[in-house]
N, CA, C, O and the ligand as a Tripos MOL2 file, in Angstrom:
@<TRIPOS>MOLECULE
protein
  289   287    73     0     0
PROTEIN
NO_CHARGES

@<TRIPOS>ATOM
      1 N          97.2320   84.5080   99.9840 N.3       1 MET1
      2 CA         96.4250   85.1840   98.9620 C.3       1 MET1
      3 C          95.7510   86.4190   99.5500 C.2       1 MET1
      4 O          95.4040   86.4530  100.7300 O.2       1 MET1
      5 N          95.5780   87.4030   98.7290 N.am      2 PRO2
      6 CA         94.9220   88.6160   99.2260 C.3       2 PRO2
      7 C          93.4080   88.4250   99.3550 C.2       2 PRO2
      8 O          92.8040   87.5630   98.7160 O.2       2 PRO2
      9 N          92.8370   89.2560  100.1960 N.am      3 ASN3
     10 CA         91.3910   89.3230  100.2980 C.3       3 ASN3
     11 C          90.8900   90.4610   99.4210 C.2       3 ASN3
     12 O          91.4890   91.5360   99.3640 O.2       3 ASN3
     13 N          89.7990   90.2070   98.7490 N.am      4 TYR4
     14 CA         89.1710   91.2550   97.9600 C.3       4 TYR4
     15 C          87.7500   91.4590   98.4480 C.2       4 TYR4
     16 O          87.0560   90.5120   98.8200 O.2       4 TYR4
     17 N          87.3390   92.6990   98.4380 N.am      5 THR5
     18 CA         85.9600   93.0180   98.7670 C.3       5 THR5
     19 C          85.2680   93.4960   97.4950 C.2       5 THR5
     20 O          85.7840   94.3320   96.7530 O.2       5 THR5
     21 N          84.0870   92.9370   97.2730 N.am      6 PHE6
     22 CA         83.3190   93.3110   96.1030 C.3       6 PHE6
     23 C          81.9160   93.7460   96.5200 C.2       6 PHE6
     24 O          81.3960   93.3290   97.5550 O.2       6 PHE6
     25 N          81.3300   94.5820   95.6980 N.am      7 ARG7
     26 CA         79.9060   94.8610   95.8230 C.3       7 ARG7
     27 C          79.2400   94.3120   94.5710 C.2       7 ARG7
     28 O          79.6240   94.6230   93.4440 O.2       7 ARG7
     29 N          78.2410   93.4950   94.8060 N.am      8 CYS8
     30 CA         77.4930   92.9220   93.6970 C.3       8 CYS8
     31 C          76.6720   94.0140   93.0170 C.2       8 CYS8
     32 O          75.9520   94.7660   93.6730 O.2       8 CYS8
     33 N          76.7910   94.0900   91.7030 N.am      9 LEU9
     34 CA         76.0340   95.0980   90.9660 C.3       9 LEU9
     35 C          74.6010   94.6540   90.7210 C.2       9 LEU9
     36 O          73.7680   95.4280   90.2480 O.2       9 LEU9
     37 N          74.3290   93.4160   91.0450 N.am     10 HIS10
     38 CA         72.9880   92.8820   90.8240 C.3      10 HIS10
     39 C          72.1150   93.0670   92.0650 C.2      10 HIS10
     40 O          70.9970   93.5740   91.9690 O.2      10 HIS10
     41 N          72.6250   92.6580   93.2280 N.am     11 CYS11
     42 CA         71.8220   92.7180   94.4500 C.3      11 CYS11
     43 C          72.4390   93.6520   95.5060 C.2      11 CYS11
     44 O          71.8990   93.7860   96.6040 O.2      11 CYS11
     45 N          73.5410   94.2800   95.1820 N.am     12 GLN12
     46 CA         74.1900   95.2630   96.0500 C.3      12 GLN12
     47 C          74.8250   94.6640   97.2980 C.2      12 GLN12
     48 O          75.2630   95.4030   98.1800 O.2      12 GLN12
     49 N          74.8830   93.3550   97.3860 N.am     13 ALA13
     50 CA         75.5410   92.7290   98.5290 C.3      13 ALA13
     51 C          77.0410   93.0010   98.4760 C.2      13 ALA13
     52 O          77.6360   93.0770   97.4010 O.2      13 ALA13
     53 N          77.6350   93.1450   99.6520 N.am     14 GLU14
     54 CA         79.0820   93.2660   99.7280 C.3      14 GLU14
     55 C          79.6440   91.9820  100.3140 C.2      14 GLU14
     56 O          79.0910   91.4290  101.2650 O.2      14 GLU14
     57 N          80.7420   91.5130   99.7450 N.am     15 TYR15
     58 CA         81.2910   90.2630  100.2150 C.3      15 TYR15
     59 C          82.8040   90.2550  100.0480 C.2      15 TYR15
     60 O          83.3590   90.9130   99.1690 O.2      15 TYR15
     61 N          83.4460   89.4950  100.9140 N.am     16 ASN16
     62 CA         84.8890   89.3400  100.8830 C.3      16 ASN16
     63 C          85.2420   87.9770  100.3140 C.2      16 ASN16
     64 O          84.6500   86.9580  100.6720 O.2      16 ASN16
     65 N          86.2050   87.9830   99.4360 N.am     17 ILE17
     66 CA         86.6650   86.7440   98.8220 C.3      17 ILE17
     67 C          88.1850   86.6980   98.9000 C.2      17 ILE17
     68 O          88.8680   87.6760   98.5970 O.2      17 ILE17
     69 N          88.6970   85.5560   99.3080 N.am     18 ARG18
     70 CA         90.1420   85.3520   99.2690 C.3      18 ARG18
     71 C          90.4650   84.5490   98.0120 C.2      18 ARG18
     72 O          90.0870   83.3840   97.8880 O.2      18 ARG18
     73 N          91.1530   85.1770   97.1070 N.am     19 CYS19
     74 CA         91.4760   84.4990   95.8570 C.3      19 CYS19
     75 C          92.7000   85.1460   95.2500 C.2      19 CYS19
     76 O          93.1500   86.2040   95.6900 O.2      19 CYS19
     77 N          93.2250   84.5010   94.2430 N.am     20 SER20
     78 CA         94.3470   85.1050   93.5620 C.3      20 SER20
     79 C          93.8560   86.2490   92.6740 C.2      20 SER20
     80 O          92.6820   86.3270   92.3130 O.2      20 SER20
     81 N          94.7790   87.1120   92.3440 N.am     21 MET21
     82 CA         94.4140   88.2540   91.5160 C.3      21 MET21
     83 C          93.7880   87.8030   90.1980 C.2      21 MET21
     84 O          92.8410   88.4140   89.7030 O.2      21 MET21
     85 N          94.3310   86.7310   89.6460 N.am     22 ASP22
     86 CA         93.8400   86.2640   88.3500 C.3      22 ASP22
     87 C          92.4460   85.6570   88.4320 C.2      22 ASP22
     88 O          91.7580   85.5320   87.4190 O.2      22 ASP22
     89 N          92.0290   85.2800   89.6430 N.am     23 ASP23
     90 CA         90.7300   84.6290   89.8010 C.3      23 ASP23
     91 C          89.6000   85.5930   90.1150 C.2      23 ASP23
     92 O          88.4470   85.1850   90.2510 O.2      23 ASP23
     93 N          89.9280   86.8620   90.2280 N.am     24 ARG24
     94 CA         88.8870   87.8200   90.6180 C.3      24 ARG24
     95 C          87.7210   87.8250   89.6390 C.2      24 ARG24
     96 O          86.5630   87.9600   90.0370 O.2      24 ARG24
     97 N          88.0380   87.6770   88.3540 N.am     25 GLU25
     98 CA         86.9740   87.7230   87.3490 C.3      25 GLU25
     99 C          85.9580   86.6070   87.5400 C.2      25 GLU25
    100 O          84.7950   86.7340   87.1560 O.2      25 GLU25
    101 N          86.4140   85.5180   88.1360 N.am     26 GLN26
    102 CA         85.5510   84.3450   88.2590 C.3      26 GLN26
    103 C          84.7190   84.3530   89.5380 C.2      26 GLN26
    104 O          83.8580   83.4950   89.7320 O.2      26 GLN26
    105 N          84.9790   85.3200   90.4020 N.am     27 VAL27
    106 CA         84.2660   85.3710   91.6730 C.3      27 VAL27
    107 C          82.8080   85.7300   91.4390 C.2      27 VAL27
    108 O          82.4900   86.6600   90.6980 O.2      27 VAL27
    109 N          81.9370   84.9800   92.0790 N.am     28 ALA28
    110 CA         80.5070   85.2450   91.9530 C.3      28 ALA28
    111 C          79.9190   85.6160   93.3090 C.2      28 ALA28
    112 O          80.4100   85.1960   94.3570 O.2      28 ALA28
    113 N          78.8740   86.4000   93.2620 N.am     29 CYS29
    114 CA         78.1760   86.8120   94.4730 C.3      29 CYS29
    115 C          77.6330   85.5880   95.2170 C.2      29 CYS29
    116 O          76.9920   84.7310   94.6100 O.2      29 CYS29
    117 N          77.8850   85.5020   96.5210 N.am     30 PRO30
    118 CA         77.3750   84.3530   97.2780 C.3      30 PRO30
    119 C          75.8500   84.3540   97.4090 C.2      30 PRO30
    120 O          75.2510   83.3190   97.7020 O.2      30 PRO30
    121 N          75.2340   85.4900   97.1970 N.am     31 ASP31
    122 CA         73.7810   85.5690   97.3320 C.3      31 ASP31
    123 C          73.0610   85.2450   96.0250 C.2      31 ASP31
    124 O          72.1370   84.4310   96.0060 O.2      31 ASP31
    125 N          73.4800   85.8730   94.9480 N.am     32 CYS32
    126 CA         72.7420   85.7200   93.6920 C.3      32 CYS32
    127 C          73.5910   85.1060   92.5800 C.2      32 CYS32
    128 O          73.0980   84.8520   91.4810 O.2      32 CYS32
    129 N          74.8650   84.8710   92.8720 N.am     33 HIS33
    130 CA         75.7760   84.2040   91.9460 C.3      33 HIS33
    131 C          76.0640   85.0180   90.6940 C.2      33 HIS33
    132 O          76.5500   84.4890   89.6940 O.2      33 HIS33
    133 N          75.7650   86.2920   90.7570 N.am     34 SER34
    134 CA         76.1420   87.1650   89.6520 C.3      34 SER34
    135 C          77.6390   87.4390   89.7000 C.2      34 SER34
    136 O          78.2220   87.5600   90.7770 O.2      34 SER34
    137 N          78.2420   87.5350   88.5510 N.am     35 LYS35
    138 CA         79.6500   87.9170   88.4870 C.3      35 LYS35
    139 C          79.8170   89.4050   88.1630 C.2      35 LYS35
    140 O          80.9320   89.9010   88.0010 O.2      35 LYS35
    141 N          78.6970   90.0910   88.0750 N.am     36 GLN36
    142 CA         78.7600   91.5210   87.8330 C.3      36 GLN36
    143 C          79.0160   92.2060   89.1530 C.2      36 GLN36
    144 O          78.1490   92.2270   90.0280 O.2      36 GLN36
    145 N          80.2080   92.7700   89.3030 N.am     37 LYS37
    146 CA         80.5940   93.2870   90.6070 C.3      37 LYS37
    147 C          81.5850   94.4200   90.4580 C.2      37 LYS37
    148 O          82.2120   94.6190   89.4170 O.2      37 LYS37
    149 N          81.6930   95.1480   91.5480 N.am     38 GLN38
    150 CA         82.6220   96.2570   91.6260 C.3      38 GLN38
    151 C          83.5600   95.9740   92.7820 C.2      38 GLN38
    152 O          83.1190   95.6580   93.8870 O.2      38 GLN38
    153 N          84.8400   96.0870   92.5300 N.am     39 GLN39
    154 CA         85.7660   95.8570   93.6310 C.3      39 GLN39
    155 C          85.7760   97.0560   94.5640 C.2      39 GLN39
    156 O          85.7930   98.2080   94.1300 O.2      39 GLN39
    157 N          85.7650   96.7570   95.8470 N.am     40 ILE40
    158 CA         85.8170   97.8020   96.8680 C.3      40 ILE40
    159 C          87.1670   97.7130   97.5600 C.2      40 ILE40
    160 O          87.6080   96.6360   97.9600 O.2      40 ILE40
    161 N          87.8040   98.8500   97.6900 N.am     41 PHE41
    162 CA         89.0700   98.8800   98.3980 C.3      41 PHE41
    163 C          88.7540   99.1670   99.8580 C.2      41 PHE41
    164 O          88.4850  100.3050  100.2440 O.2      41 PHE41
    165 N          88.7920   98.1130  100.6530 N.am     42 SER42
    166 CA         88.1590   98.1350  101.9590 C.3      42 SER42
    167 C          88.7400   99.1790  102.8880 C.2      42 SER42
    168 O          88.0360   99.6880  103.7610 O.2      42 SER42
    169 N          90.0080   99.5070  102.7190 N.am     43 SER43
    170 CA         90.5950  100.4830  103.6170 C.3      43 SER43
    171 C          90.1350  101.8910  103.2770 C.2      43 SER43
    172 O          90.3190  102.8180  104.0660 O.2      43 SER43
    173 N          89.5440  102.0500  102.1150 N.am     44 LEU44
    174 CA         89.1920  103.3810  101.6460 C.3      44 LEU44
    175 C          87.6960  103.5450  101.3970 C.2      44 LEU44
    176 O          87.1500  104.6400  101.5290 O.2      44 LEU44
    177 N          87.0480  102.4540  101.0380 N.am     45 ARG45
    178 CA         85.6020  102.4630  100.8180 C.3      45 ARG45
    179 C          85.2040  103.4920   99.7660 C.2      45 ARG45
    180 O          84.2280  104.2220   99.9370 O.2      45 ARG45
    181 N          85.9470  103.5400   98.7040 N.am     46 ILE46
    182 CA         85.6340  104.4570   97.6100 C.3      46 ILE46
    183 C          84.6120  103.8110   96.6890 C.2      46 ILE46
    184 O          84.7310  102.6360   96.3420 O.2      46 ILE46
    185 N          83.6310  104.5660   96.3060 N.am     47 SER47
    186 CA         82.5560  103.9940   95.5170 C.3      47 SER47
    187 C          82.5300  104.5210   94.0860 C.2      47 SER47
    188 O          81.6150  104.1900   93.3320 O.2      47 SER47
    189 N          83.4850  105.3120   93.7040 N.am     48 HIS48
    190 CA         83.4140  105.9530   92.3970 C.3      48 HIS48
    191 C          84.3680  105.3660   91.3710 C.2      48 HIS48
    192 O          84.2720  105.6750   90.1840 O.2      48 HIS48
    193 N          85.2740  104.5360   91.8140 N.am     49 CYS49
    194 CA         86.3520  104.1330   90.9210 C.3      49 CYS49
    195 C          86.0120  102.9110   90.0860 C.2      49 CYS49
    196 O          86.9020  102.3200   89.4750 O.2      49 CYS49
    197 N          84.7600  102.5230   90.0470 N.am     50 TYR50
    198 CA         84.3660  101.5190   89.0800 C.3      50 TYR50
    199 C          84.4740  102.0660   87.6570 C.2      50 TYR50
    200 O          84.4990  101.3100   86.6850 O.2      50 TYR50
    201 N          84.5360  103.3880   87.5550 N.am     51 LYS51
    202 CA         84.7130  104.0070   86.2460 C.3      51 LYS51
    203 C          86.1740  103.8950   85.8470 C.2      51 LYS51
    204 O          86.9220  104.8720   85.8450 O.2      51 LYS51
    205 N          86.5500  102.6850   85.5150 N.am     52 GLU52
    206 CA         87.9620  102.4400   85.2710 C.3      52 GLU52
    207 C          88.4730  103.2400   84.0860 C.2      52 GLU52
    208 O          89.6390  103.6360   84.0580 O.2      52 GLU52
    209 N          87.6300  103.4750   83.1320 N.am     53 SER53
    210 CA         88.0700  104.2360   81.9650 C.3      53 SER53
    211 C          88.4660  105.6490   82.3690 C.2      53 SER53
    212 O          89.3430  106.2610   81.7590 O.2      53 SER53
    213 N          87.8090  106.1570   83.4030 N.am     54 VAL54
    214 CA         88.1590  107.4790   83.9110 C.3      54 VAL54
    215 C          89.4640  107.4010   84.6930 C.2      54 VAL54
    216 O          90.3900  108.1840   84.4810 O.2      54 VAL54
    217 N          89.5100  106.4280   85.6070 N.am     55 CYS55
    218 CA         90.6930  106.3140   86.4590 C.3      55 CYS55
    219 C          91.9400  106.0110   85.6410 C.2      55 CYS55
    220 O          93.0320  106.4750   85.9690 O.2      55 CYS55
    221 N          91.7780  105.2370   84.5840 N.am     56 ALA56
    222 CA         92.9240  104.8230   83.7920 C.3      56 ALA56
    223 C          93.2960  105.8540   82.7430 C.2      56 ALA56
    224 O          94.2660  105.6980   82.0020 O.2      56 ALA56
    225 N          92.5060  106.9000   82.7020 N.am     57 GLY57
    226 CA         92.6820  107.8330   81.5990 C.3      57 GLY57
    227 C          93.7490  108.8790   81.7880 C.2      57 GLY57
    228 O          93.9110  109.7560   80.9390 O.2      57 GLY57
    229 N          94.4760  108.8080   82.8710 N.am     58 GLY58
    230 CA         95.6010  109.7230   83.0050 C.3      58 GLY58
    231 C          95.4580  110.7100   84.1460 C.2      58 GLY58
    232 O          95.9610  111.8300   84.0630 O.2      58 GLY58
    233 N          94.7870  110.3160   85.1970 N.am     59 GLY59
    234 CA         94.7810  111.1310   86.4060 C.3      59 GLY59
    235 C          93.6370  112.1030   86.5150 C.2      59 GLY59
    236 O          93.6450  112.9510   87.4070 O.2      59 GLY59
    237 N          92.6350  112.0150   85.6300 N.am     60 SER60
    238 CA         91.5150  112.9230   85.7360 C.3      60 SER60
    239 C          90.5520  112.5130   86.8400 C.2      60 SER60
    240 O          89.7630  113.3300   87.3140 O.2      60 SER60
    241 N          90.6130  111.2480   87.2520 N.am     61 CYS61
    242 CA         89.7500  110.8030   88.3360 C.3      61 CYS61
    243 C          90.1860  111.4390   89.6450 C.2      61 CYS61
    244 O          91.3620  111.3590   89.9990 O.2      61 CYS61
    245 N          89.2700  112.0680   90.3730 N.am     62 PRO62
    246 CA         89.6420  112.7000   91.6350 C.3      62 PRO62
    247 C          90.0870  111.7000   92.6860 C.2      62 PRO62
    248 O          90.7000  112.0760   93.6860 O.2      62 PRO62
    249 N          89.7830  110.4310   92.4650 N.am     63 HIS63
    250 CA         90.1480  109.3980   93.4310 C.3      63 HIS63
    251 C          91.3810  108.6170   92.9820 C.2      63 HIS63
    252 O          91.7280  107.6010   93.5850 O.2      63 HIS63
    253 N          92.0250  109.0770   91.9500 N.am     64 ALA64
    254 CA         93.0750  108.2670   91.3260 C.3      64 ALA64
    255 C          94.1520  107.8560   92.3170 C.2      64 ALA64
    256 O          94.5850  106.7030   92.3290 O.2      64 ALA64
    257 N          94.5750  108.7760   93.1270 N.am     65 ALA65
    258 CA         95.6570  108.4680   94.0450 C.3      65 ALA65
    259 C          95.2290  107.3970   95.0510 C.2      65 ALA65
    260 O          96.0130  106.5220   95.4200 O.2      65 ALA65
    261 N          93.9840  107.4830   95.4810 N.am     66 ALA66
    262 CA         93.5130  106.5650   96.5130 C.3      66 ALA66
    263 C          93.0990  105.2240   95.9530 C.2      66 ALA66
    264 O          93.1720  104.2130   96.6500 O.2      66 ALA66
    265 N          92.6740  105.1980   94.7320 N.am     67 CYS67
    266 CA         92.1490  103.9550   94.1960 C.3      67 CYS67
    267 C          93.2280  103.1030   93.5480 C.2      67 CYS67
    268 O          92.9390  102.0150   93.0510 O.2      67 CYS67
    269 N          94.4310  103.5680   93.5480 N.am     68 GLY68
    270 CA         95.5210  102.7540   93.0470 C.3      68 GLY68
    271 C          95.6880  102.8250   91.5460 C.2      68 GLY68
    272 O          96.5010  102.1010   90.9710 O.2      68 GLY68
    273 N          94.9300  103.6870   90.9170 N.am     69 ARG69
    274 CA         95.0340  103.8090   89.4730 C.3      69 ARG69
    275 C          95.6990  105.1140   89.0790 C.2      69 ARG69
    276 O          95.5690  105.5720   87.9440 O.2      69 ARG69
    277 N          96.3890  105.6890   89.9920 N.am     70 ASP70
    278 CA         97.0660  106.9440   89.6890 C.3      70 ASP70
    279 C          98.2050  106.6870   88.7060 C.2      70 ASP70
    280 O          99.1860  106.0110   89.0150 O.2      70 ASP70
    281 N          98.0410  107.2420   87.5340 N.am     71 ARG71
    282 CA         99.0730  107.0660   86.5090 C.3      71 ARG71
    283 C          99.9880  108.2780   86.4600 C.2      71 ARG71
    284 O         100.8200  108.3840   85.5580 O.2      71 ARG71
    285 N          99.8530  109.1800   87.3970 N.am     72 GLY72
    286 CA        100.7250  110.3390   87.4190 C.3      72 GLY72
    287 C         100.1590  111.4700   86.6110 C.2      72 GLY72
    288 O         100.7720  112.5330   86.5230 O.2      72 GLY72
    289 ZN         74.4530   89.4840   94.3120 Zn       73 ZN73
@<TRIPOS>BOND
     1     1     2 1
     2     2     3 1
     3     3     4 2
     4     3     5 am
     5     5     6 1
     6     6     7 1
     7     7     8 2
     8     7     9 am
     9     9    10 1
    10    10    11 1
    11    11    12 2
    12    11    13 am
    13    13    14 1
    14    14    15 1
    15    15    16 2
    16    15    17 am
    17    17    18 1
    18    18    19 1
    19    19    20 2
    20    19    21 am
    21    21    22 1
    22    22    23 1
    23    23    24 2
    24    23    25 am
    25    25    26 1
    26    26    27 1
    27    27    28 2
    28    27    29 am
    29    29    30 1
    30    30    31 1
    31    31    32 2
    32    31    33 am
    33    33    34 1
    34    34    35 1
    35    35    36 2
    36    35    37 am
    37    37    38 1
    38    38    39 1
    39    39    40 2
    40    39    41 am
    41    41    42 1
    42    42    43 1
    43    43    44 2
    44    43    45 am
    45    45    46 1
    46    46    47 1
    47    47    48 2
    48    47    49 am
    49    49    50 1
    50    50    51 1
    51    51    52 2
    52    51    53 am
    53    53    54 1
    54    54    55 1
    55    55    56 2
    56    55    57 am
    57    57    58 1
    58    58    59 1
    59    59    60 2
    60    59    61 am
    61    61    62 1
    62    62    63 1
    63    63    64 2
    64    63    65 am
    65    65    66 1
    66    66    67 1
    67    67    68 2
    68    67    69 am
    69    69    70 1
    70    70    71 1
    71    71    72 2
    72    71    73 am
    73    73    74 1
    74    74    75 1
    75    75    76 2
    76    75    77 am
    77    77    78 1
    78    78    79 1
    79    79    80 2
    80    79    81 am
    81    81    82 1
    82    82    83 1
    83    83    84 2
    84    83    85 am
    85    85    86 1
    86    86    87 1
    87    87    88 2
    88    87    89 am
    89    89    90 1
    90    90    91 1
    91    91    92 2
    92    91    93 am
    93    93    94 1
    94    94    95 1
    95    95    96 2
    96    95    97 am
    97    97    98 1
    98    98    99 1
    99    99   100 2
   100    99   101 am
   101   101   102 1
   102   102   103 1
   103   103   104 2
   104   103   105 am
   105   105   106 1
   106   106   107 1
   107   107   108 2
   108   107   109 am
   109   109   110 1
   110   110   111 1
   111   111   112 2
   112   111   113 am
   113   113   114 1
   114   114   115 1
   115   115   116 2
   116   115   117 am
   117   117   118 1
   118   118   119 1
   119   119   120 2
   120   119   121 am
   121   121   122 1
   122   122   123 1
   123   123   124 2
   124   123   125 am
   125   125   126 1
   126   126   127 1
   127   127   128 2
   128   127   129 am
   129   129   130 1
   130   130   131 1
   131   131   132 2
   132   131   133 am
   133   133   134 1
   134   134   135 1
   135   135   136 2
   136   135   137 am
   137   137   138 1
   138   138   139 1
   139   139   140 2
   140   139   141 am
   141   141   142 1
   142   142   143 1
   143   143   144 2
   144   143   145 am
   145   145   146 1
   146   146   147 1
   147   147   148 2
   148   147   149 am
   149   149   150 1
   150   150   151 1
   151   151   152 2
   152   151   153 am
   153   153   154 1
   154   154   155 1
   155   155   156 2
   156   155   157 am
   157   157   158 1
   158   158   159 1
   159   159   160 2
   160   159   161 am
   161   161   162 1
   162   162   163 1
   163   163   164 2
   164   163   165 am
   165   165   166 1
   166   166   167 1
   167   167   168 2
   168   167   169 am
   169   169   170 1
   170   170   171 1
   171   171   172 2
   172   171   173 am
   173   173   174 1
   174   174   175 1
   175   175   176 2
   176   175   177 am
   177   177   178 1
   178   178   179 1
   179   179   180 2
   180   179   181 am
   181   181   182 1
   182   182   183 1
   183   183   184 2
   184   183   185 am
   185   185   186 1
   186   186   187 1
   187   187   188 2
   188   187   189 am
   189   189   190 1
   190   190   191 1
   191   191   192 2
   192   191   193 am
   193   193   194 1
   194   194   195 1
   195   195   196 2
   196   195   197 am
   197   197   198 1
   198   198   199 1
   199   199   200 2
   200   199   201 am
   201   201   202 1
   202   202   203 1
   203   203   204 2
   204   203   205 am
   205   205   206 1
   206   206   207 1
   207   207   208 2
   208   207   209 am
   209   209   210 1
   210   210   211 1
   211   211   212 2
   212   211   213 am
   213   213   214 1
   214   214   215 1
   215   215   216 2
   216   215   217 am
   217   217   218 1
   218   218   219 1
   219   219   220 2
   220   219   221 am
   221   221   222 1
   222   222   223 1
   223   223   224 2
   224   223   225 am
   225   225   226 1
   226   226   227 1
   227   227   228 2
   228   227   229 am
   229   229   230 1
   230   230   231 1
   231   231   232 2
   232   231   233 am
   233   233   234 1
   234   234   235 1
   235   235   236 2
   236   235   237 am
   237   237   238 1
   238   238   239 1
   239   239   240 2
   240   239   241 am
   241   241   242 1
   242   242   243 1
   243   243   244 2
   244   243   245 am
   245   245   246 1
   246   246   247 1
   247   247   248 2
   248   247   249 am
   249   249   250 1
   250   250   251 1
   251   251   252 2
   252   251   253 am
   253   253   254 1
   254   254   255 1
   255   255   256 2
   256   255   257 am
   257   257   258 1
   258   258   259 1
   259   259   260 2
   260   259   261 am
   261   261   262 1
   262   262   263 1
   263   263   264 2
   264   263   265 am
   265   265   266 1
   266   266   267 1
   267   267   268 2
   268   267   269 am
   269   269   270 1
   270   270   271 1
   271   271   272 2
   272   271   273 am
   273   273   274 1
   274   274   275 1
   275   275   276 2
   276   275   277 am
   277   277   278 1
   278   278   279 1
   279   279   280 2
   280   279   281 am
   281   281   282 1
   282   282   283 1
   283   283   284 2
   284   283   285 am
   285   285   286 1
   286   286   287 1
   287   287   288 2
@<TRIPOS>SUBSTRUCTURE
     1 MET1         2 RESIDUE 1 A MET
     2 PRO2         6 RESIDUE 1 A PRO
     3 ASN3        10 RESIDUE 1 A ASN
     4 TYR4        14 RESIDUE 1 A TYR
     5 THR5        18 RESIDUE 1 A THR
     6 PHE6        22 RESIDUE 1 A PHE
     7 ARG7        26 RESIDUE 1 A ARG
     8 CYS8        30 RESIDUE 1 A CYS
     9 LEU9        34 RESIDUE 1 A LEU
    10 HIS10       38 RESIDUE 1 A HIS
    11 CYS11       42 RESIDUE 1 A CYS
    12 GLN12       46 RESIDUE 1 A GLN
    13 ALA13       50 RESIDUE 1 A ALA
    14 GLU14       54 RESIDUE 1 A GLU
    15 TYR15       58 RESIDUE 1 A TYR
    16 ASN16       62 RESIDUE 1 A ASN
    17 ILE17       66 RESIDUE 1 A ILE
    18 ARG18       70 RESIDUE 1 A ARG
    19 CYS19       74 RESIDUE 1 A CYS
    20 SER20       78 RESIDUE 1 A SER
    21 MET21       82 RESIDUE 1 A MET
    22 ASP22       86 RESIDUE 1 A ASP
    23 ASP23       90 RESIDUE 1 A ASP
    24 ARG24       94 RESIDUE 1 A ARG
    25 GLU25       98 RESIDUE 1 A GLU
    26 GLN26      102 RESIDUE 1 A GLN
    27 VAL27      106 RESIDUE 1 A VAL
    28 ALA28      110 RESIDUE 1 A ALA
    29 CYS29      114 RESIDUE 1 A CYS
    30 PRO30      118 RESIDUE 1 A PRO
    31 ASP31      122 RESIDUE 1 A ASP
    32 CYS32      126 RESIDUE 1 A CYS
    33 HIS33      130 RESIDUE 1 A HIS
    34 SER34      134 RESIDUE 1 A SER
    35 LYS35      138 RESIDUE 1 A LYS
    36 GLN36      142 RESIDUE 1 A GLN
    37 LYS37      146 RESIDUE 1 A LYS
    38 GLN38      150 RESIDUE 1 A GLN
    39 GLN39      154 RESIDUE 1 A GLN
    40 ILE40      158 RESIDUE 1 A ILE
    41 PHE41      162 RESIDUE 1 A PHE
    42 SER42      166 RESIDUE 1 A SER
    43 SER43      170 RESIDUE 1 A SER
    44 LEU44      174 RESIDUE 1 A LEU
    45 ARG45      178 RESIDUE 1 A ARG
    46 ILE46      182 RESIDUE 1 A ILE
    47 SER47      186 RESIDUE 1 A SER
    48 HIS48      190 RESIDUE 1 A HIS
    49 CYS49      194 RESIDUE 1 A CYS
    50 TYR50      198 RESIDUE 1 A TYR
    51 LYS51      202 RESIDUE 1 A LYS
    52 GLU52      206 RESIDUE 1 A GLU
    53 SER53      210 RESIDUE 1 A SER
    54 VAL54      214 RESIDUE 1 A VAL
    55 CYS55      218 RESIDUE 1 A CYS
    56 ALA56      222 RESIDUE 1 A ALA
    57 GLY57      226 RESIDUE 1 A GLY
    58 GLY58      230 RESIDUE 1 A GLY
    59 GLY59      234 RESIDUE 1 A GLY
    60 SER60      238 RESIDUE 1 A SER
    61 CYS61      242 RESIDUE 1 A CYS
    62 PRO62      246 RESIDUE 1 A PRO
    63 HIS63      250 RESIDUE 1 A HIS
    64 ALA64      254 RESIDUE 1 A ALA
    65 ALA65      258 RESIDUE 1 A ALA
    66 ALA66      262 RESIDUE 1 A ALA
    67 CYS67      266 RESIDUE 1 A CYS
    68 GLY68      270 RESIDUE 1 A GLY
    69 ARG69      274 RESIDUE 1 A ARG
    70 ASP70      278 RESIDUE 1 A ASP
    71 ARG71      282 RESIDUE 1 A ARG
    72 GLY72      286 RESIDUE 1 A GLY
    73 ZN73       289 GROUP 0 **** ****
């Protein structure tokens, strides 16, 4: 299973979770148990791509290529 890194939007803690892709939604912060989180792409440490509507909108996001949401 892949490892995912998240930043908690509630307490700002960063944590790594090994889970299936489908289980990411269910992951909760180990500190405050909030499920409100932003995925961090650990090799890139990009902090702007939580704006998925921007990234998914057709390449207007300046980080699109790096964040994996590059739609061309
Ligand atoms: Zn938290």
